[in-house]
Backbone and ligand atoms as CSV (ligand in chain L), in Angstrom:
chain,resi,resn,atom,element,x,y,z
A,1,MET,N,N,93.514,59.759,167.135
A,1,MET,CA,C,92.293,59.291,166.485
A,1,MET,C,C,91.295,58.751,167.518
A,2,VAL,N,N,91.791,57.872,168.449
A,2,VAL,CA,C,90.885,57.307,169.463
A,2,VAL,C,C,90.230,58.434,170.257
A,3,HIS,N,N,91.050,59.367,170.680
A,3,HIS,CA,C,90.542,60.485,171.483
A,3,HIS,C,C,89.516,61.304,170.700
A,4,ASP,N,N,89.782,61.540,169.423
A,4,ASP,CA,C,88.858,62.333,168.593
A,4,ASP,C,C,87.509,61.622,168.424
A,5,VAL,N,N,87.554,60.305,168.235
A,5,VAL,CA,C,86.292,59.561,168.110
A,5,VAL,C,C,85.530,59.607,169.430
A,6,GLU,N,N,86.266,59.464,170.539
A,6,GLU,CA,C,85.601,59.504,171.846
A,6,GLU,C,C,84.990,60.876,172.118
A,7,GLU,N,N,85.599,61.918,171.572
A,7,GLU,CA,C,85.032,63.265,171.708
A,7,GLU,C,C,83.690,63.357,170.966
A,8,VAL,N,N,83.627,62.750,169.777
A,8,VAL,CA,C,82.369,62.735,169.017
A,8,VAL,C,C,81.309,61.958,169.806
A,9,PHE,N,N,81.704,60.807,170.358
A,9,PHE,CA,C,80.768,60.002,171.145
A,9,PHE,C,C,80.262,60.782,172.369
A,10,LEU,N,N,81.171,61.501,173.007
A,10,LEU,CA,C,80.796,62.264,174.205
A,10,LEU,C,C,79.750,63.320,173.857
A,11,ALA,N,N,79.993,64.045,172.765
A,11,ALA,CA,C,79.039,65.086,172.325
A,11,ALA,C,C,77.689,64.449,171.992
A,12,LEU,N,N,77.724,63.300,171.323
A,12,LEU,CA,C,76.477,62.608,170.963
A,12,LEU,C,C,75.737,62.143,172.213
A,13,ASP,N,N,76.466,61.502,173.126
A,13,ASP,CA,C,75.825,61.007,174.356
A,13,ASP,C,C,75.197,62.152,175.144
A,14,GLU,N,N,75.867,63.302,175.167
A,14,GLU,CA,C,75.320,64.464,175.885
A,14,GLU,C,C,74.042,64.966,175.200
A,15,GLU,N,N,74.075,65.025,173.863
A,15,GLU,CA,C,72.887,65.516,173.149
A,15,GLU,C,C,71.723,64.522,173.316
A,16,ILE,N,N,72.038,63.225,173.325
A,16,ILE,CA,C,70.980,62.219,173.526
A,16,ILE,C,C,70.404,62.306,174.939
A,17,ALA,N,N,71.255,62.569,175.922
A,17,ALA,CA,C,70.768,62.689,177.310
A,17,ALA,C,C,69.772,63.845,177.418
A,18,VAL,N,N,70.067,64.962,176.772
A,18,VAL,CA,C,69.148,66.114,176.779
A,18,VAL,C,C,67.833,65.738,176.083
A,19,PHE,N,N,67.954,65.047,174.956
A,19,PHE,CA,C,66.770,64.620,174.199
A,19,PHE,C,C,65.891,63.678,175.036
A,20,LYS,N,N,66.535,62.720,175.710
A,20,LYS,CA,C,65.780,61.757,176.539
A,20,LYS,C,C,65.059,62.477,177.682
A,21,THR,N,N,65.727,63.439,178.289
A,21,THR,CA,C,65.094,64.183,179.386
A,21,THR,C,C,63.891,64.971,178.865
A,22,ARG,N,N,64.075,65.596,177.716
A,22,ARG,CA,C,62.987,66.413,177.168
A,22,ARG,C,C,61.794,65.548,176.758
A,23,THR,N,N,62.062,64.392,176.172
A,23,THR,CA,C,60.985,63.576,175.612
A,23,THR,C,C,60.517,62.470,176.555
A,24,SER,N,N,61.285,62.212,177.593
A,24,SER,CA,C,61.107,61.069,178.525
A,24,SER,C,C,61.101,59.717,177.821
A,25,LEU,N,N,61.643,59.664,176.609
A,25,LEU,CA,C,61.815,58.377,175.933
A,25,LEU,C,C,63.038,57.666,176.525
A,26,SER,N,N,62.948,56.366,176.669
A,26,SER,CA,C,64.102,55.610,177.185
A,26,SER,C,C,64.040,54.166,176.703
A,27,CYS,N,N,65.193,53.464,176.744
A,27,CYS,CA,C,65.217,52.037,176.409
A,27,CYS,C,C,64.488,51.259,177.504
A,28,LYS,N,N,63.859,50.167,177.104
A,28,LYS,CA,C,63.229,49.283,178.091
A,28,LYS,C,C,64.357,48.566,178.826
A,29,SER,N,N,64.289,48.561,180.145
A,29,SER,CA,C,65.371,47.952,180.927
A,29,SER,C,C,65.553,46.482,180.543
A,30,GLY,N,N,66.811,46.090,180.288
A,30,GLY,CA,C,67.121,44.704,179.967
A,30,GLY,C,C,66.774,44.312,178.546
A,31,CYS,N,N,66.372,45.266,177.695
A,31,CYS,CA,C,65.877,44.949,176.345
A,31,CYS,C,C,66.984,44.382,175.454
A,32,GLY,N,N,67.779,45.216,174.854
A,32,GLY,CA,C,68.874,44.784,173.980
A,32,GLY,C,C,68.405,44.234,172.646
A,33,LYS,N,N,67.118,44.446,172.331
A,33,LYS,CA,C,66.549,43.873,171.094
A,33,LYS,C,C,67.246,44.420,169.858
A,34,CYS,N,N,67.627,45.679,169.901
A,34,CYS,CA,C,68.245,46.302,168.722
A,34,CYS,C,C,69.587,45.624,168.395
A,35,CYS,N,N,70.236,45.087,169.403
A,35,CYS,CA,C,71.521,44.420,169.154
A,35,CYS,C,C,71.332,43.056,168.496
A,36,LEU,N,N,70.099,42.550,168.531
A,36,LEU,CA,C,69.840,41.212,167.979
A,36,LEU,C,C,69.503,41.259,166.505
A,37,LYS,N,N,69.599,42.453,165.917
A,37,LYS,CA,C,69.341,42.572,164.471
A,37,LYS,C,C,70.542,41.972,163.732
A,38,PRO,N,N,70.317,41.063,162.779
A,38,PRO,CA,C,71.447,40.406,162.121
A,38,PRO,C,C,72.153,41.252,161.074
A,39,ASP,N,N,71.566,42.376,160.705
A,39,ASP,CA,C,72.157,43.121,159.575
A,39,ASP,C,C,72.620,44.519,159.963
A,40,ILE,N,N,73.127,44.655,161.197
A,40,ILE,CA,C,73.610,45.979,161.610
A,40,ILE,C,C,74.848,46.337,160.790
A,41,GLU,N,N,74.887,47.569,160.304
A,41,GLU,CA,C,76.061,48.014,159.543
A,41,GLU,C,C,76.772,49.136,160.308
A,42,ALA,N,N,78.078,49.188,160.177
A,42,ALA,CA,C,78.857,50.201,160.894
A,42,ALA,C,C,80.108,50.553,160.095
A,43,THR,N,N,80.744,51.634,160.506
A,43,THR,CA,C,82.006,52.024,159.885
A,43,THR,C,C,83.159,51.489,160.734
A,44,VAL,N,N,84.326,51.429,160.147
A,44,VAL,CA,C,85.507,50.971,160.887
A,44,VAL,C,C,85.852,51.962,161.997
A,45,LEU,N,N,85.777,53.251,161.668
A,45,LEU,CA,C,86.215,54.282,162.617
A,45,LEU,C,C,85.482,54.202,163.950
A,46,GLU,N,N,84.183,53.919,163.912
A,46,GLU,CA,C,83.421,53.939,165.167
A,46,GLU,C,C,83.791,52.785,166.099
A,47,PHE,N,N,84.541,51.804,165.572
A,47,PHE,CA,C,84.995,50.724,166.462
A,47,PHE,C,C,86.481,50.801,166.778
A,48,ILE,N,N,87.130,51.896,166.391
A,48,ILE,CA,C,88.543,52.076,166.750
A,48,ILE,C,C,88.710,52.175,168.272
A,49,PRO,N,N,87.840,52.897,168.997
A,49,PRO,CA,C,88.007,52.898,170.458
A,49,PRO,C,C,87.909,51.496,171.066
A,50,PHE,N,N,86.989,50.675,170.550
A,50,PHE,CA,C,86.866,49.299,171.052
A,50,PHE,C,C,88.141,48.517,170.755
A,51,ALA,N,N,88.644,48.647,169.526
A,51,ALA,CA,C,89.854,47.927,169.129
A,51,ALA,C,C,91.048,48.380,169.978
A,52,TYR,N,N,91.140,49.674,170.243
A,52,TYR,CA,C,92.237,50.213,171.058
A,52,TYR,C,C,92.134,49.677,172.484
A,53,HIS,N,N,90.925,49.604,172.979
A,53,HIS,CA,C,90.672,49.056,174.326
A,53,HIS,C,C,91.160,47.607,174.404
A,54,LEU,N,N,90.844,46.815,173.380
A,54,LEU,CA,C,91.324,45.425,173.334
A,54,LEU,C,C,92.849,45.397,173.283
A,55,TYR,N,N,93.432,46.274,172.461
A,55,TYR,CA,C,94.890,46.315,172.309
A,55,TYR,C,C,95.550,46.611,173.650
A,56,LYS,N,N,94.996,47.587,174.367
A,56,LYS,CA,C,95.563,47.974,175.664
A,56,LYS,C,C,95.477,46.822,176.669
A,57,GLN,N,N,94.483,45.977,176.494
A,57,GLN,CA,C,94.316,44.815,177.392
A,57,GLN,C,C,95.089,43.604,176.898
A,58,GLY,N,N,95.732,43.734,175.748
A,58,GLY,CA,C,96.470,42.608,175.175
A,58,GLY,C,C,95.550,41.523,174.622
A,59,LYS,N,N,94.325,41.935,174.237
A,59,LYS,CA,C,93.345,40.945,173.762
A,59,LYS,C,C,92.999,41.100,172.281
A,60,ALA,N,N,93.680,41.981,171.577
A,60,ALA,CA,C,93.304,42.279,170.185
A,60,ALA,C,C,93.474,41.061,169.275
A,61,ILE,N,N,94.615,40.400,169.355
A,61,ILE,CA,C,94.857,39.246,168.471
A,61,ILE,C,C,93.899,38.105,168.829
A,62,GLU,N,N,93.731,37.890,170.103
A,62,GLU,CA,C,92.801,36.854,170.578
A,62,GLU,C,C,91.404,37.119,170.015
A,63,TRP,N,N,90.976,38.369,169.964
A,63,TRP,CA,C,89.628,38.704,169.493
A,63,TRP,C,C,89.484,38.412,167.997
A,64,LEU,N,N,90.615,38.613,167.248
A,64,LEU,CA,C,90.561,38.318,165.802
A,64,LEU,C,C,90.323,36.832,165.555
A,65,GLU,N,N,90.669,36.013,166.557
A,65,GLU,CA,C,90.459,34.557,166.408
A,65,GLU,C,C,89.105,34.130,166.977
A,66,ASN,N,N,88.346,35.105,167.415
A,66,ASN,CA,C,87.027,34.844,168.007
A,66,ASN,C,C,86.043,34.376,166.931
A,67,PRO,N,N,85.527,33.127,167.007
A,67,PRO,CA,C,84.632,32.610,165.963
A,67,PRO,C,C,83.375,33.469,165.767
A,68,SER,N,N,82.950,34.172,166.817
A,68,SER,CA,C,81.703,34.953,166.669
A,68,SER,C,C,81.886,36.144,165.721
A,69,LEU,N,N,83.139,36.429,165.337
A,69,LEU,CA,C,83.365,37.493,164.348
A,69,LEU,C,C,82.815,37.109,162.977
A,70,SER,N,N,82.587,35.801,162.754
A,70,SER,CA,C,82.038,35.397,161.456
A,70,SER,C,C,80.517,35.244,161.509
A,71,ASN,N,N,79.936,35.550,162.675
A,71,ASN,CA,C,78.474,35.463,162.786
A,71,ASN,C,C,77.812,36.719,162.229
A,72,ALA,N,N,76.474,36.628,162.036
A,72,ALA,CA,C,75.733,37.811,161.579
A,72,ALA,C,C,75.487,38.760,162.747
A,73,LEU,N,N,75.333,38.202,163.950
A,73,LEU,CA,C,75.083,39.039,165.129
A,73,LEU,C,C,76.389,39.639,165.640
A,74,CYS,N,N,76.285,40.817,166.234
A,74,CYS,CA,C,77.458,41.528,166.754
A,74,CYS,C,C,78.261,40.646,167.697
A,75,SER,N,N,79.550,40.596,167.480
A,75,SER,CA,C,80.424,39.727,168.295
A,75,SER,C,C,80.642,40.280,169.699
A,76,ILE,N,N,80.245,41.516,169.947
A,76,ILE,CA,C,80.399,42.103,171.280
A,76,ILE,C,C,79.177,41.779,172.146
A,77,LEU,N,N,78.167,41.278,171.490
A,77,LEU,CA,C,76.909,40.952,172.158
A,77,LEU,C,C,77.001,39.637,172.919
A,78,ASP,N,N,76.456,39.617,174.117
A,78,ASP,CA,C,76.289,38.355,174.858
A,78,ASP,C,C,74.882,38.361,175.422
A,79,SER,N,N,73.966,37.660,174.725
A,79,SER,CA,C,72.563,37.739,175.138
A,79,SER,C,C,72.316,37.011,176.459
A,80,ASN,N,N,73.331,36.323,176.977
A,80,ASN,CA,C,73.165,35.691,178.300
A,80,ASN,C,C,73.733,36.551,179.413
A,81,LEU,N,N,74.250,37.702,179.029
A,81,LEU,CA,C,74.887,38.571,180.027
A,81,LEU,C,C,73.846,38.992,181.062
A,82,PRO,N,N,74.099,38.738,182.336
A,82,PRO,CA,C,73.123,39.176,183.336
A,82,PRO,C,C,73.111,40.696,183.422
A,83,GLY,N,N,72.002,41.232,183.937
A,83,GLY,CA,C,71.970,42.683,184.139
A,83,GLY,C,C,71.150,43.381,183.071
A,84,VAL,N,N,71.324,44.683,182.893
A,84,VAL,CA,C,70.391,45.502,182.115
A,84,VAL,C,C,70.581,45.423,180.613
A,85,GLY,N,N,71.671,45.016,180.123
A,85,GLY,CA,C,71.888,45.001,178.667
A,85,GLY,C,C,72.712,43.785,178.270
A,86,HIS,N,N,72.957,43.651,176.992
A,86,HIS,CA,C,73.684,42.483,176.505
A,86,HIS,C,C,75.007,42.858,175.875
A,87,CYS,N,N,75.387,44.123,175.978
A,87,CYS,CA,C,76.642,44.560,175.360
A,87,CYS,C,C,77.794,44.338,176.334
A,88,THR,N,N,78.801,43.580,175.913
A,88,THR,CA,C,79.901,43.254,176.830
A,88,THR,C,C,80.944,44.360,176.898
A,89,SER,N,N,80.810,45.399,176.037
A,89,SER,CA,C,81.740,46.522,176.094
A,89,SER,C,C,80.990,47.824,175.814
A,90,TYR,N,N,80.006,48.096,176.663
A,90,TYR,CA,C,79.072,49.203,176.453
A,90,TYR,C,C,79.775,50.555,176.288
A,91,ASN,N,N,80.805,50.793,177.069
A,91,ASN,CA,C,81.513,52.079,176.972
A,91,ASN,C,C,82.204,52.260,175.633
A,92,HIS,N,N,82.488,51.151,174.951
A,92,HIS,CA,C,83.206,51.212,173.672
A,92,HIS,C,C,82.317,50.818,172.507
A,93,ARG,N,N,80.998,50.867,172.702
A,93,ARG,CA,C,80.089,50.476,171.617
A,93,ARG,C,C,80.197,51.472,170.470
A,94,GLY,N,N,79.718,51.092,169.298
A,94,GLY,CA,C,79.881,51.924,168.112
A,94,GLY,C,C,78.920,53.109,168.100
A,95,MET,N,N,79.078,53.971,167.092
A,95,MET,CA,C,78.208,55.149,166.989
A,95,MET,C,C,76.791,54.732,166.608
A,96,ILE,N,N,76.648,53.715,165.757
A,96,ILE,CA,C,75.312,53.252,165.380
A,96,ILE,C,C,74.540,52.788,166.618
A,97,CYS,N,N,75.246,52.204,167.570
A,97,CYS,CA,C,74.616,51.711,168.788
A,97,CYS,C,C,74.100,52.887,169.641
A,98,ARG,N,N,74.802,54.008,169.591
A,98,ARG,CA,C,74.422,55.192,170.381
A,98,ARG,C,C,73.277,55.945,169.694
A,99,LEU,N,N,73.380,56.042,168.358
A,99,LEU,CA,C,72.387,56.813,167.597
A,99,LEU,C,C,71.018,56.145,167.603
A,100,PHE,N,N,71.038,54.790,167.483
A,100,PHE,CA,C,69.777,54.081,167.247
A,100,PHE,C,C,68.781,54.293,168.385
A,101,GLY,N,N,67.593,54.724,168.026
A,101,GLY,CA,C,66.521,54.891,169.012
A,101,GLY,C,C,66.317,56.333,169.429
A,102,PHE,N,N,67.374,57.146,169.347
A,102,PHE,CA,C,67.275,58.517,169.883
A,102,PHE,C,C,67.900,59.544,168.945
A,103,SER,N,N,67.673,59.373,167.647
A,103,SER,CA,C,68.231,60.345,166.699
A,103,SER,C,C,67.316,60.454,165.488
A,104,ALA,N,N,67.610,61.432,164.650
A,104,ALA,CA,C,66.761,61.691,163.491
A,104,ALA,C,C,67.577,61.638,162.207
A,105,LYS,N,N,66.864,61.370,161.120
A,105,LYS,CA,C,67.489,61.502,159.802
A,105,LYS,C,C,66.690,62.549,159.040
A,106,LEU,N,N,67.271,63.072,157.969
A,106,LEU,CA,C,66.531,64.038,157.145
A,106,LEU,C,C,65.744,63.254,156.110
A,107,ASN,N,N,64.427,63.523,156.009
A,107,ASN,CA,C,63.642,62.799,155.009
A,107,ASN,C,C,63.726,63.540,153.662
A,108,LYS,N,N,63.020,63.060,152.657
A,108,LYS,CA,C,63.176,63.615,151.310
A,108,LYS,C,C,62.701,65.071,151.214
A,109,TYR,N,N,61.963,65.528,152.211
A,109,TYR,CA,C,61.532,66.934,152.215
A,109,TYR,C,C,62.496,67.809,153.015
A,110,GLY,N,N,63.533,67.171,153.514
A,110,GLY,CA,C,64.511,67.922,154.297
A,110,GLY,C,C,64.089,68.116,155.747
A,111,SER,N,N,63.000,67.431,156.156
A,111,SER,CA,C,62.550,67.539,157.557
A,111,SER,C,C,63.202,66.448,158.400
A,112,LYS,N,N,63.416,66.764,159.676
A,112,LYS,CA,C,64.005,65.779,160.589
A,112,LYS,C,C,62.954,64.767,160.992
A,113,GLU,N,N,63.287,63.484,160.834
A,113,GLU,CA,C,62.356,62.402,161.185
A,113,GLU,C,C,62.996,61.542,162.265
A,114,LEU,N,N,62.316,61.426,163.396
A,114,LEU,CA,C,62.846,60.629,164.510
A,114,LEU,C,C,62.873,59.151,164.140
A,115,ILE,N,N,64.026,58.520,164.367
A,115,ILE,CA,C,64.181,57.084,164.108
A,115,ILE,C,C,64.269,56.380,165.448
A,116,THR,N,N,63.333,55.483,165.721
A,116,THR,CA,C,63.405,54.750,166.985
A,116,THR,C,C,62.909,53.324,166.800
A,117,CYS,N,N,62.920,52.546,167.859
A,117,CYS,CA,C,62.629,51.116,167.719
A,117,CYS,C,C,61.151,50.815,167.978
A,118,GLN,N,N,60.745,49.622,167.562
A,118,GLN,CA,C,59.340,49.197,167.709
A,118,GLN,C,C,58.950,49.106,169.174
A,119,VAL,N,N,59.888,48.707,170.025
A,119,VAL,CA,C,59.593,48.561,171.457
A,119,VAL,C,C,59.193,49.923,172.045
A,120,ILE,N,N,59.979,50.961,171.722
A,120,ILE,CA,C,59.669,52.306,172.229
A,120,ILE,C,C,58.344,52.795,171.635
A,121,LYS,N,N,58.153,52.578,170.339
A,121,LYS,CA,C,56.923,53.046,169.670
A,121,LYS,C,C,55.680,52.411,170.306
A,122,THR,N,N,55.779,51.112,170.616
A,122,THR,CA,C,54.578,50.424,171.123
A,122,THR,C,C,54.418,50.567,172.637
A,123,GLU,N,N,55.524,50.677,173.360
A,123,GLU,CA,C,55.406,50.727,174.826
A,123,GLU,C,C,55.395,52.159,175.373
A,124,GLN,N,N,55.817,53.141,174.549
A,124,GLN,CA,C,55.755,54.555,174.973
A,124,GLN,C,C,55.089,55.378,173.866
A,125,PRO,N,N,53.865,54.971,173.456
A,125,PRO,CA,C,53.276,55.571,172.251
A,125,PRO,C,C,53.082,57.087,172.339
A,126,GLU,N,N,52.588,57.567,173.466
A,126,GLU,CA,C,52.317,59.017,173.571
A,126,GLU,C,C,53.613,59.822,173.513
A,127,ALA,N,N,54.574,59.385,174.347
A,127,ALA,CA,C,55.857,60.109,174.362
A,127,ALA,C,C,56.509,60.044,172.984
A,128,PHE,N,N,56.388,58.891,172.318
A,128,PHE,CA,C,56.983,58.762,170.975
A,128,PHE,C,C,56.316,59.718,169.986
A,129,LEU,N,N,54.974,59.722,169.953
A,129,LEU,CA,C,54.269,60.567,168.983
A,129,LEU,C,C,54.559,62.051,169.224
A,130,THR,N,N,54.649,62.429,170.491
A,130,THR,CA,C,54.983,63.825,170.817
A,130,THR,C,C,56.393,64.149,170.339
A,131,ALA,N,N,57.334,63.255,170.652
A,131,ALA,CA,C,58.732,63.485,170.240
A,131,ALA,C,C,58.849,63.509,168.724
A,132,TYR,N,N,58.094,62.651,168.055
A,132,TYR,CA,C,58.139,62.584,166.588
A,132,TYR,C,C,57.661,63.921,165.993
A,133,ALA,N,N,56.533,64.409,166.527
A,133,ALA,CA,C,55.973,65.677,166.021
A,133,ALA,C,C,56.907,66.849,166.332
A,134,GLU,N,N,57.456,66.864,167.526
A,134,GLU,CA,C,58.366,67.949,167.916
A,134,GLU,C,C,59.618,67.952,167.028
A,135,THR,N,N,60.133,66.757,166.768
A,135,THR,CA,C,61.332,66.646,165.923
A,135,THR,C,C,61.037,67.169,164.524
A,136,MET,N,N,59.896,66.764,163.977
A,136,MET,CA,C,59.490,67.213,162.635
A,136,MET,C,C,59.334,68.731,162.621
A,137,ALA,N,N,58.896,69.267,163.758
A,137,ALA,CA,C,58.665,70.717,163.862
A,137,ALA,C,C,59.962,71.479,164.152
A,138,GLY,N,N,61.076,70.731,164.297
A,138,GLY,CA,C,62.366,71.406,164.430
A,138,GLY,C,C,62.978,71.395,165.818
A,139,SER,N,N,62.329,70.716,166.782
A,139,SER,CA,C,62.923,70.675,168.128
A,139,SER,C,C,64.274,69.979,168.074
A,140,PRO,N,N,65.216,70.376,168.948
A,140,PRO,CA,C,66.573,69.788,168.892
A,140,PRO,C,C,66.553,68.286,169.119
A,141,THR,N,N,67.011,67.553,168.126
A,141,THR,CA,C,67.122,66.085,168.168
A,141,THR,C,C,68.446,65.738,167.490
A,142,PRO,N,N,69.247,64.821,168.089
A,142,PRO,CA,C,70.523,64.470,167.439
A,142,PRO,C,C,70.285,64.023,165.995
A,143,LEU,N,N,71.047,64.607,165.074
A,143,LEU,CA,C,70.854,64.290,163.650
A,143,LEU,C,C,71.968,63.360,163.191
A,144,MET,N,N,71.606,62.193,162.695
A,144,MET,CA,C,72.607,61.188,162.281
A,144,MET,C,C,73.659,61.801,161.348
A,145,ARG,N,N,73.169,62.535,160.344
A,145,ARG,CA,C,74.081,63.119,159.343
A,145,ARG,C,C,75.177,63.951,160.009
A,146,ASP,N,N,74.809,64.739,161.000
A,146,ASP,CA,C,75.782,65.609,161.667
A,146,ASP,C,C,76.908,64.809,162.298
A,147,TYR,N,N,76.552,63.672,162.901
A,147,TYR,CA,C,77.579,62.902,163.595
A,147,TYR,C,C,78.456,62.119,162.623
A,148,TYR,N,N,77.855,61.680,161.519
A,148,TYR,CA,C,78.725,61.029,160.524
A,148,TYR,C,C,79.657,62.056,159.885
A,149,MET,N,N,79.181,63.306,159.754
A,149,MET,CA,C,80.051,64.361,159.218
A,149,MET,C,C,81.220,64.609,160.172
A,150,LYS,N,N,80.929,64.610,161.474
A,150,LYS,CA,C,82.010,64.800,162.470
A,150,LYS,C,C,83.040,63.669,162.322
A,151,MET,N,N,82.530,62.442,162.074
A,151,MET,CA,C,83.459,61.300,161.939
A,151,MET,C,C,84.290,61.440,160.657
A,152,TYR,N,N,83.688,61.967,159.594
A,152,TYR,CA,C,84.466,62.212,158.366
A,152,TYR,C,C,85.645,63.130,158.701
A,153,GLY,N,N,85.379,64.083,159.592
A,153,GLY,CA,C,86.428,65.045,159.970
A,153,GLY,C,C,87.555,64.385,160.758
A,154,VAL,N,N,87.246,63.301,161.440
A,154,VAL,CA,C,88.285,62.589,162.199
A,154,VAL,C,C,89.144,61.753,161.248
A,155,ASP,N,N,88.491,60.952,160.407
A,155,ASP,CA,C,89.223,60.147,159.422
A,155,ASP,C,C,88.276,59.742,158.300
A,156,TRP,N,N,88.437,60.355,157.167
A,156,TRP,CA,C,87.528,60.134,156.040
A,156,TRP,C,C,87.570,58.671,155.582
A,157,GLU,N,N,88.763,58.142,155.433
A,157,GLU,CA,C,88.919,56.797,154.871
A,157,GLU,C,C,88.217,55.745,155.718
A,158,LEU,N,N,88.309,55.874,157.034
A,158,LEU,CA,C,87.752,54.830,157.917
A,158,LEU,C,C,86.289,55.082,158.265
A,159,SER,N,N,85.721,56.176,157.749
A,159,SER,CA,C,84.354,56.516,158.172
A,159,SER,C,C,83.344,56.559,157.034
A,160,GLN,N,N,83.788,56.439,155.786
A,160,GLN,CA,C,82.772,56.649,154.767
A,160,GLN,C,C,82.195,55.363,154.175
A,161,LYS,N,N,82.698,54.214,154.620
A,161,LYS,CA,C,82.147,52.956,154.076
A,161,LYS,C,C,81.524,52.134,155.203
A,162,PHE,N,N,80.325,51.622,154.943
A,162,PHE,CA,C,79.637,50.795,155.940
A,162,PHE,C,C,79.850,49.313,155.636
A,163,TYR,N,N,80.111,48.569,156.705
A,163,TYR,CA,C,80.328,47.121,156.609
A,163,TYR,C,C,79.376,46.417,157.573
A,164,PRO,N,N,79.129,45.109,157.382
A,164,PRO,CA,C,78.444,44.358,158.447
A,164,PRO,C,C,79.246,44.552,159.735
A,165,ILE,N,N,78.569,44.682,160.875
A,165,ILE,CA,C,79.209,45.131,162.111
A,165,ILE,C,C,80.469,44.340,162.470
A,166,ASN,N,N,80.452,43.036,162.306
A,166,ASN,CA,C,81.649,42.273,162.675
A,166,ASN,C,C,82.812,42.502,161.719
A,167,THR,N,N,82.521,42.805,160.469
A,167,THR,CA,C,83.594,43.156,159.534
A,167,THR,C,C,84.203,44.497,159.940
A,168,ALA,N,N,83.345,45.449,160.336
A,168,ALA,CA,C,83.844,46.751,160.800
A,168,ALA,C,C,84.717,46.565,162.043
A,169,ILE,N,N,84.284,45.699,162.965
A,169,ILE,CA,C,85.061,45.438,164.182
A,169,ILE,C,C,86.404,44.782,163.827
A,170,ARG,N,N,86.363,43.809,162.938
A,170,ARG,CA,C,87.614,43.123,162.535
A,170,ARG,C,C,88.583,44.129,161.906
A,171,LYS,N,N,88.073,44.946,160.986
A,171,LYS,CA,C,88.946,45.913,160.305
A,171,LYS,C,C,89.497,46.950,161.292
A,172,ALA,N,N,88.705,47.300,162.302
A,172,ALA,CA,C,89.185,48.253,163.312
A,172,ALA,C,C,90.333,47.642,164.111
A,173,ILE,N,N,90.187,46.377,164.485
A,173,ILE,CA,C,91.254,45.705,165.241
A,173,ILE,C,C,92.518,45.603,164.387
A,174,GLU,N,N,92.333,45.225,163.116
A,174,GLU,CA,C,93.494,45.122,162.215
A,174,GLU,C,C,94.174,46.486,162.046
A,175,THR,N,N,93.377,47.545,161.973
A,175,THR,CA,C,93.942,48.898,161.820
A,175,THR,C,C,94.805,49.256,163.028
A,176,VAL,N,N,94.309,48.979,164.222
A,176,VAL,CA,C,95.061,49.306,165.440
A,176,VAL,C,C,96.324,48.446,165.539
A,177,LEU,N,N,96.203,47.157,165.264
A,177,LEU,CA,C,97.380,46.274,165.331
A,177,LEU,C,C,98.436,46.706,164.314
A,178,HIS,N,N,98.000,47.068,163.126
A,178,HIS,CA,C,98.921,47.515,162.075
A,178,HIS,C,C,99.633,48.799,162.499
A,179,TYR,N,N,98.869,49.708,163.092
A,179,TYR,CA,C,99.424,50.988,163.547
A,179,TYR,C,C,100.575,50.735,164.517
A,180,TYR,N,N,100.360,49.886,165.492
A,180,TYR,CA,C,101.395,49.651,166.515
A,180,TYR,C,C,102.526,48.771,165.988
A,181,ALA,N,N,102.188,47.795,165.129
A,181,ALA,CA,C,103.235,46.932,164.563
A,181,ALA,C,C,104.214,47.790,163.762
A,182,TYR,N,N,103.658,48.696,162.964
A,182,TYR,CA,C,104.496,49.561,162.125
A,182,TYR,C,C,105.396,50.425,163.013
A,183,ARG,N,N,104.826,50.989,164.085
A,183,ARG,CA,C,105.626,51.881,164.940
A,183,ARG,C,C,106.687,51.092,165.700
A,184,GLU,N,N,106.349,49.892,166.107
A,184,GLU,CA,C,107.360,49.061,166.799
A,184,GLU,C,C,108.499,48.750,165.830
A,185,GLU,N,N,108.138,48.420,164.584
A,185,GLU,CA,C,109.137,48.100,163.551
A,185,GLU,C,C,110.071,49.285,163.350
A,186,GLU,N,N,109.476,50.470,163.323
A,186,GLU,CA,C,110.263,51.682,163.084
A,186,GLU,C,C,110.961,52.133,164.353
A,187,GLY,N,N,110.718,51.409,165.472
A,187,GLY,CA,C,111.331,51.777,166.752
A,187,GLY,C,C,110.747,53.038,167.318
A,188,VAL,N,N,109.509,53.371,166.864
A,188,VAL,CA,C,108.844,54.581,167.380
A,188,VAL,C,C,108.177,54.235,168.704
A,189,VAL,N,N,108.451,55.007,169.730
A,189,VAL,CA,C,107.808,54.786,171.030
A,189,VAL,C,C,106.473,55.503,170.988
A,190,VAL,N,N,105.373,54.748,171.141
A,190,VAL,CA,C,104.025,55.339,171.053
A,190,VAL,C,C,103.596,55.763,172.451
A,191,THR,N,N,103.369,57.069,172.654
A,191,THR,CA,C,102.925,57.540,173.988
A,191,THR,C,C,101.407,57.650,173.987
A,192,GLU,N,N,100.852,57.688,175.159
A,192,GLU,CA,C,99.378,57.733,175.317
A,192,GLU,C,C,98.782,58.933,174.582
L,1,SF4,S1,S,78.480,46.906,170.175
L,1,SF4,FE1,FE,77.162,46.508,171.933
L,1,SF4,S2,S,75.438,47.939,171.697
L,1,SF4,FE2,FE,76.452,47.745,169.698
L,1,SF4,S3,S,75.346,46.131,168.583
L,1,SF4,FE3,FE,77.119,45.212,169.616
L,1,SF4,S4,S,76.294,44.478,171.545
L,1,SF4,FE4,FE,74.819,45.990,170.743
């Protein structure tokens, strides 16, 4: 499951890289504003790689006791983190974190509509308007629906319900801990 989700992320990251090169749209260095939204929603499945990463480090149970899991803001966020972003586990961030800013949704007419942030719209207006028009005209842009469909294919149960981001993270950690607890109980040796 972890590997399958990472495969979806890899395909998405590659498609976004092509889109960014074509449109020259990019995040503002050091921004992280999108992570400061209090109502981010995510699925459990997209945080299974993060939960597995914690498990491998022996930090999964400790993270469940992390008080920031009850906050509205993402518990992986550290707005004091020095450097270009505020995500403390960027390689294991969720799919919503990857999609936001550089993907499209289908509008009620069935046309692709680019979804991006206010910072990009206001600080890169020309590139944004060009990318928006090109996307509407059918130019290749990562489509949110396509990637959620890929996740349904990995695990329907863990991918079709959206939760507040910290609830999704908590449930992902519990899922991984349960998986290994059950196998240890059954004396099953879990290989990589
Ligand atoms: S996982 Fe990282 S990128 Fe995603 S909302 Fe949290 S801090 Fe931001």
